[in-house]
VMD Tcl script that builds the backbone (N, CA, C; Angstrom):
set m [mol new atoms 297]
animate dup $m
set s [atomselect $m all]
$s set {name element resname resid chain x y z} {
  {N N UNK 1 A 18.782 -6.536 4.475}
  {CA C UNK 1 A 18.007 -5.794 4.387}
  {C C UNK 1 A 16.784 -5.215 4.138}
  {N N UNK 2 A 16.192 -6.094 2.978}
  {CA C UNK 2 A 15.294 -5.693 2.667}
  {C C UNK 2 A 14.045 -6.504 3.453}
  {N N UNK 3 A 14.812 -7.900 3.798}
  {CA C UNK 3 A 13.480 -8.513 4.508}
  {C C UNK 3 A 13.117 -7.769 6.334}
  {N N UNK 4 A 14.103 -6.936 6.586}
  {CA C UNK 4 A 14.331 -6.016 8.122}
  {C C UNK 4 A 13.417 -4.874 6.899}
  {N N UNK 5 A 13.402 -4.056 6.711}
  {CA C UNK 5 A 12.480 -3.097 6.131}
  {C C UNK 5 A 10.525 -4.245 5.750}
  {N N UNK 6 A 10.819 -5.001 5.572}
  {CA C UNK 6 A 8.800 -6.052 5.052}
  {C C UNK 6 A 8.940 -6.113 6.668}
  {N N UNK 7 A 9.802 -6.814 7.346}
  {CA C UNK 7 A 9.235 -7.263 8.767}
  {C C UNK 7 A 8.822 -6.034 9.372}
  {N N UNK 8 A 9.146 -4.588 9.721}
  {CA C UNK 8 A 8.696 -3.932 10.183}
  {C C UNK 8 A 6.982 -3.266 9.320}
  {N N UNK 9 A 7.107 -2.739 7.811}
  {CA C UNK 9 A 6.606 -2.646 7.034}
  {C C UNK 9 A 5.231 -3.633 7.779}
  {N N UNK 10 A 5.053 -5.220 7.675}
  {CA C UNK 10 A 3.453 -5.306 8.381}
  {C C UNK 10 A 3.655 -5.050 9.428}
  {N N UNK 11 A 4.749 -4.974 10.557}
  {CA C UNK 11 A 4.435 -4.963 11.858}
  {C C UNK 11 A 3.645 -2.933 11.672}
  {N N UNK 12 A 3.828 -2.490 10.816}
  {CA C UNK 12 A 2.809 -0.816 10.850}
  {C C UNK 12 A 2.217 -1.200 10.602}
  {N N UNK 13 A 1.929 -2.411 9.532}
  {CA C UNK 13 A 0.569 -1.836 9.030}
  {C C UNK 13 A -0.218 -2.042 10.205}
  {N N UNK 14 A 0.188 -3.840 10.474}
  {CA C UNK 14 A -1.136 -4.579 11.690}
  {C C UNK 14 A -1.052 -3.555 12.583}
  {N N UNK 15 A -0.347 -2.188 13.282}
  {CA C UNK 15 A -0.268 -1.254 14.521}
  {C C UNK 15 A -1.401 -0.194 13.969}
  {N N UNK 16 A -1.174 0.051 12.508}
  {CA C UNK 16 A -2.236 0.844 11.829}
  {C C UNK 16 A -3.575 -0.046 11.909}
  {N N UNK 17 A -4.077 -0.683 11.468}
  {CA C UNK 17 A -4.971 -1.409 11.209}
  {C C UNK 17 A -5.719 -0.978 13.103}
  {N N UNK 18 A -5.089 -1.875 13.551}
  {CA C UNK 18 A -5.859 -1.344 15.401}
  {C C UNK 18 A -5.971 -0.351 15.515}
  {N N UNK 19 A -4.676 1.063 15.618}
  {CA C UNK 19 A -5.249 2.622 16.222}
  {C C UNK 19 A -6.285 2.909 15.281}
  {N N UNK 20 A -6.407 2.773 13.936}
  {CA C UNK 20 A -7.744 2.782 13.480}
  {C C UNK 20 A -9.227 2.013 13.447}
  {N N UNK 21 A -9.649 1.437 14.001}
  {CA C UNK 21 A -10.287 -0.181 15.098}
  {C C UNK 21 A -10.589 0.572 15.992}
  {N N UNK 22 A -9.588 0.785 16.772}
  {CA C UNK 22 A -9.885 2.229 18.013}
  {C C UNK 22 A -9.701 3.179 18.165}
  {N N UNK 23 A -10.026 3.560 17.391}
  {CA C UNK 23 A -10.525 5.108 17.388}
  {C C UNK 23 A -12.105 5.644 17.442}
  {N N UNK 24 A -12.434 6.230 17.785}
  {CA C UNK 24 A -14.000 6.435 17.936}
  {C C UNK 24 A -14.626 7.382 16.249}
  {N N UNK 25 A -15.496 6.726 16.781}
  {CA C UNK 25 A -15.941 6.318 15.398}
  {C C UNK 25 A -17.070 8.524 15.362}
  {N N UNK 26 A -16.657 8.809 13.954}
  {CA C UNK 26 A -16.882 10.796 14.097}
  {C C UNK 26 A -18.420 10.475 13.374}
  {N N UNK 27 A -18.383 8.981 12.496}
  {CA C UNK 27 A -19.345 9.177 11.543}
  {C C UNK 27 A -20.047 10.857 10.844}
  {N N UNK 28 A -21.194 10.945 11.220}
  {CA C UNK 28 A -21.470 11.540 10.551}
  {C C UNK 28 A -22.245 11.684 9.636}
  {N N UNK 29 A -22.496 10.891 8.686}
  {CA C UNK 29 A -22.928 10.385 7.617}
  {C C UNK 29 A -22.151 11.364 6.978}
  {N N UNK 30 A -21.121 11.099 6.169}
  {CA C UNK 30 A -21.135 12.939 5.502}
  {C C UNK 30 A -21.790 14.316 5.848}
  {N N UNK 31 A -21.438 14.394 6.896}
  {CA C UNK 31 A -22.691 15.924 6.992}
  {C C UNK 31 A -23.571 15.815 7.556}
  {N N UNK 32 A -24.556 14.674 6.731}
  {CA C UNK 32 A -25.895 14.905 7.774}
  {C C UNK 32 A -26.190 14.483 9.046}
  {N N UNK 33 A -27.139 15.379 9.537}
  {CA C UNK 33 A -27.714 15.114 10.898}
  {C C UNK 33 A -27.085 15.648 11.490}
  {N N UNK 34 A -26.613 16.578 11.892}
  {CA C UNK 34 A -25.065 17.403 12.758}
  {C C UNK 34 A -25.604 17.433 13.599}
  {N N UNK 35 A -25.081 17.050 14.436}
  {CA C UNK 35 A -25.150 17.999 15.504}
  {C C UNK 35 A -25.050 18.661 16.686}
  {N N UNK 36 A -25.227 19.601 17.610}
  {CA C UNK 36 A -24.186 20.364 17.987}
  {C C UNK 36 A -23.302 19.951 18.839}
  {N N UNK 37 A -23.227 17.940 19.636}
  {CA C UNK 37 A -21.798 17.434 19.343}
  {C C UNK 37 A -20.920 17.546 18.796}
  {N N UNK 38 A -20.941 17.034 18.418}
  {CA C UNK 38 A -20.246 16.605 17.205}
  {C C UNK 38 A -19.820 17.745 17.294}
  {N N UNK 39 A -20.612 19.009 16.065}
  {CA C UNK 39 A -20.282 19.944 15.375}
  {C C UNK 39 A -19.014 20.769 16.707}
  {N N UNK 40 A -19.084 20.807 18.322}
  {CA C UNK 40 A -18.002 21.031 19.142}
  {C C UNK 40 A -16.969 20.520 18.854}
  {N N UNK 41 A -16.859 18.948 18.873}
  {CA C UNK 41 A -15.794 17.950 19.212}
  {C C UNK 41 A -15.650 18.306 17.742}
  {N N UNK 42 A -15.263 18.243 16.799}
  {CA C UNK 42 A -14.394 18.334 15.224}
  {C C UNK 42 A -13.388 19.586 15.196}
  {N N UNK 43 A -14.000 20.230 16.230}
  {CA C UNK 43 A -13.321 21.893 16.293}
  {C C UNK 43 A -12.142 21.594 17.406}
  {N N UNK 44 A -12.646 20.760 17.937}
  {CA C UNK 44 A -10.830 20.208 19.340}
  {C C UNK 44 A -9.804 19.730 18.901}
  {N N UNK 45 A -8.236 19.765 20.181}
  {CA C UNK 45 A -7.457 19.527 19.440}
  {C C UNK 45 A -7.274 17.905 19.389}
  {N N UNK 46 A -6.548 17.506 18.362}
  {CA C UNK 46 A -6.485 16.516 17.790}
  {C C UNK 46 A -5.806 15.262 18.795}
  {N N UNK 47 A -6.875 13.944 19.066}
  {CA C UNK 47 A -6.280 13.372 20.180}
  {C C UNK 47 A -4.918 12.157 19.886}
  {N N UNK 48 A -4.694 11.057 21.166}
  {CA C UNK 48 A -3.200 10.794 20.897}
  {C C UNK 48 A -3.417 9.895 19.463}
  {N N UNK 49 A -4.559 9.175 19.423}
  {CA C UNK 49 A -4.375 8.365 18.621}
  {C C UNK 49 A -4.384 9.242 17.458}
  {N N UNK 50 A -5.308 10.355 17.545}
  {CA C UNK 50 A -4.958 10.930 15.739}
  {C C UNK 50 A -3.525 10.952 15.866}
  {N N UNK 51 A -3.038 11.692 16.287}
  {CA C UNK 51 A -1.603 11.790 16.048}
  {C C UNK 51 A -0.796 10.967 15.609}
  {N N UNK 52 A -0.734 9.605 16.412}
  {CA C UNK 52 A -0.391 8.235 16.481}
  {C C UNK 52 A -0.705 7.592 14.501}
  {N N UNK 53 A -2.011 7.824 14.455}
  {CA C UNK 53 A -2.138 6.888 13.547}
  {C C UNK 53 A -1.569 7.774 12.370}
  {N N UNK 54 A -1.363 9.193 12.571}
  {CA C UNK 54 A -0.638 10.183 11.499}
  {C C UNK 54 A 0.677 9.675 11.303}
  {N N UNK 55 A 1.570 10.124 12.148}
  {CA C UNK 55 A 2.494 8.965 12.973}
  {C C UNK 55 A 3.202 8.032 11.843}
  {N N UNK 56 A 2.514 6.654 12.079}
  {CA C UNK 56 A 2.783 5.124 12.108}
  {C C UNK 56 A 2.168 5.341 10.519}
  {N N UNK 57 A 1.398 6.173 9.859}
  {CA C UNK 57 A 1.436 5.850 8.387}
  {C C UNK 57 A 1.691 6.525 7.821}
  {N N UNK 58 A 3.260 7.981 7.821}
  {CA C UNK 58 A 4.086 8.118 7.421}
  {C C UNK 58 A 4.926 7.362 7.885}
  {N N UNK 59 A 5.077 6.548 8.249}
  {CA C UNK 59 A 6.132 5.492 8.531}
  {C C UNK 59 A 6.445 4.176 7.705}
  {N N UNK 60 A 4.832 4.185 7.599}
  {CA C UNK 60 A 4.540 2.885 6.818}
  {C C UNK 60 A 4.113 3.227 5.344}
  {N N UNK 61 A 4.103 4.677 4.783}
  {CA C UNK 61 A 4.662 4.586 3.238}
  {C C UNK 61 A 5.827 4.790 2.825}
  {N N UNK 62 A 6.484 5.469 3.983}
  {CA C UNK 62 A 8.178 5.472 4.568}
  {C C UNK 62 A 8.687 4.426 3.707}
  {N N UNK 63 A 8.458 2.913 4.959}
  {CA C UNK 63 A 8.864 1.997 4.448}
  {C C UNK 63 A 8.602 1.328 2.786}
  {N N UNK 64 A 6.933 1.351 2.741}
  {CA C UNK 64 A 7.016 1.236 1.486}
  {C C UNK 64 A 7.062 1.312 -0.062}
  {N N UNK 65 A 7.403 3.209 0.363}
  {CA C UNK 65 A 8.439 3.476 -0.988}
  {C C UNK 65 A 9.962 3.268 -1.000}
  {N N UNK 66 A 10.322 2.695 0.394}
  {CA C UNK 66 A 11.964 2.404 -0.054}
  {C C UNK 66 A 11.656 1.044 -0.196}
  {N N UNK 67 A 11.026 -0.056 0.299}
  {CA C UNK 67 A 10.958 -0.904 -0.097}
  {C C UNK 67 A 11.122 -1.839 -1.837}
  {N N UNK 68 A 9.956 -1.176 -2.776}
  {CA C UNK 68 A 10.420 0.140 -3.927}
  {C C UNK 68 A 11.205 0.739 -4.445}
  {N N UNK 69 A 12.175 0.411 -3.959}
  {CA C UNK 69 A 12.989 1.276 -4.191}
  {C C UNK 69 A 14.231 0.058 -3.800}
  {N N UNK 70 A 14.047 -0.387 -3.644}
  {CA C UNK 70 A 15.593 -1.466 -3.281}
  {C C UNK 70 A 14.772 -2.904 -4.596}
  {N N UNK 71 A 13.573 -3.010 -4.354}
  {CA C UNK 71 A 14.034 -3.712 -5.676}
  {C C UNK 71 A 13.834 -3.546 -6.933}
  {N N UNK 72 A 13.440 -2.479 -7.377}
  {CA C UNK 72 A 13.388 -1.959 -8.698}
  {C C UNK 72 A 14.322 -2.662 -9.197}
  {N N UNK 73 A 15.750 -3.240 -9.321}
  {CA C UNK 73 A 16.054 -3.718 -9.957}
  {C C UNK 73 A 16.362 -4.895 -10.291}
  {N N UNK 74 A 15.571 -5.672 -9.069}
  {CA C UNK 74 A 15.076 -7.100 -9.644}
  {C C UNK 74 A 14.496 -7.056 -11.130}
  {N N UNK 75 A 13.650 -6.397 -11.182}
  {CA C UNK 75 A 12.437 -5.881 -12.490}
  {C C UNK 75 A 12.945 -6.144 -14.384}
  {N N UNK 76 A 13.018 -6.076 -15.159}
  {CA C UNK 76 A 13.675 -6.140 -15.873}
  {C C UNK 76 A 13.016 -5.160 -17.127}
  {N N UNK 77 A 13.886 -4.216 -17.365}
  {CA C UNK 77 A 13.193 -3.852 -18.747}
  {C C UNK 77 A 12.234 -3.239 -19.721}
  {N N UNK 78 A 12.656 -4.806 -20.283}
  {CA C UNK 78 A 12.346 -5.266 -21.285}
  {C C UNK 78 A 10.396 -6.054 -21.154}
  {N N UNK 79 A 9.846 -5.756 -22.229}
  {CA C UNK 79 A 8.299 -6.224 -22.072}
  {C C UNK 79 A 7.989 -7.546 -22.207}
  {N N UNK 80 A 6.910 -8.070 -21.370}
  {CA C UNK 80 A 7.468 -9.406 -21.995}
  {C C UNK 80 A 6.625 -9.901 -23.320}
  {N N UNK 81 A 6.230 -9.112 -24.418}
  {CA C UNK 81 A 6.350 -8.761 -25.712}
  {C C UNK 81 A 7.515 -9.572 -26.784}
  {N N UNK 82 A 7.753 -8.478 -25.844}
  {CA C UNK 82 A 9.117 -7.808 -26.839}
  {C C UNK 82 A 9.853 -10.227 -26.757}
  {N N UNK 83 A 9.909 -10.400 -25.351}
  {CA C UNK 83 A 10.330 -11.795 -25.237}
  {C C UNK 83 A 10.289 -12.670 -25.822}
  {N N UNK 84 A 8.239 -12.666 -26.345}
  {CA C UNK 84 A 7.922 -13.338 -26.945}
  {C C UNK 84 A 7.974 -13.499 -28.610}
  {N N UNK 85 A 8.693 -12.540 -28.944}
  {CA C UNK 85 A 8.860 -12.107 -29.855}
  {C C UNK 85 A 10.343 -13.008 -30.361}
  {N N UNK 86 A 11.366 -12.731 -29.170}
  {CA C UNK 86 A 12.395 -13.133 -29.672}
  {C C UNK 86 A 12.407 -14.714 -29.570}
  {N N UNK 87 A 11.646 -15.248 -29.379}
  {CA C UNK 87 A 11.434 -16.533 -29.367}
  {C C UNK 87 A 10.666 -16.887 -30.304}
  {N N UNK 88 A 10.323 -16.607 -30.912}
  {CA C UNK 88 A 9.577 -17.033 -31.980}
  {C C UNK 88 A 10.704 -17.258 -33.034}
  {N N UNK 89 A 11.437 -15.816 -33.779}
  {CA C UNK 89 A 12.744 -16.816 -34.396}
  {C C UNK 89 A 12.068 -16.510 -35.668}
  {N N UNK 90 A 11.015 -17.582 -36.450}
  {CA C UNK 90 A 10.304 -17.199 -37.880}
  {C C UNK 90 A 9.823 -16.522 -37.915}
  {N N UNK 91 A 8.912 -16.342 -38.413}
  {CA C UNK 91 A 7.667 -16.270 -38.882}
  {C C UNK 91 A 6.217 -16.764 -39.123}
  {N N UNK 92 A 7.348 -18.575 -39.781}
  {CA C UNK 92 A 6.508 -19.112 -40.055}
  {C C UNK 92 A 5.635 -20.077 -39.003}
  {N N UNK 93 A 5.151 -20.956 -38.675}
  {CA C UNK 93 A 3.908 -21.576 -37.848}
  {C C UNK 93 A 4.328 -23.032 -38.062}
  {N N UNK 94 A 4.732 -23.219 -36.347}
  {CA C UNK 94 A 5.599 -24.964 -36.946}
  {C C UNK 94 A 4.711 -26.187 -36.786}
  {N N UNK 95 A 4.929 -26.911 -37.423}
  {CA C UNK 95 A 4.126 -27.943 -36.492}
  {C C UNK 95 A 4.500 -29.041 -35.923}
  {N N UNK 96 A 3.452 -29.113 -34.624}
  {CA C UNK 96 A 3.953 -30.187 -33.948}
  {C C UNK 96 A 4.714 -31.661 -34.351}
  {N N UNK 97 A 5.810 -32.164 -33.730}
  {CA C UNK 97 A 6.045 -33.201 -33.392}
  {C C UNK 97 A 5.205 -34.623 -33.452}
  {N N UNK 98 A 5.143 -34.872 -34.033}
  {CA C UNK 98 A 4.323 -36.640 -32.609}
  {C C UNK 98 A 5.505 -37.462 -32.512}
  {N N UNK 99 A 4.710 -38.022 -31.674}
  {CA C UNK 99 A 6.869 -39.164 -30.705}
  {C C UNK 99 A 4.968 -40.395 -30.955}
}
mol reanalyze $m
mol bondsrecalc $m
mol representation Tube
mol addrep $m
């Protein structure tokens, strides 16, 4: 199940990148040098690509969160420092043995 969702997540990421790159840049340099044409187009209805980007981004986030929820059981709740302290056992330093 995780593999299927992972493949879907990768496909959605590639499609999302493609759709974003296809879209027309609205530019405007953070609002500097706004022309009348860009002012009018900013109030127009969302295009198909904008709606598709929102939908695909939503599915991408859903698959990413679901992968995180599925994989939470594979991680331990103890810290790495706790494991190191358990392995040391004694407080005295050990002298390496020469062979």
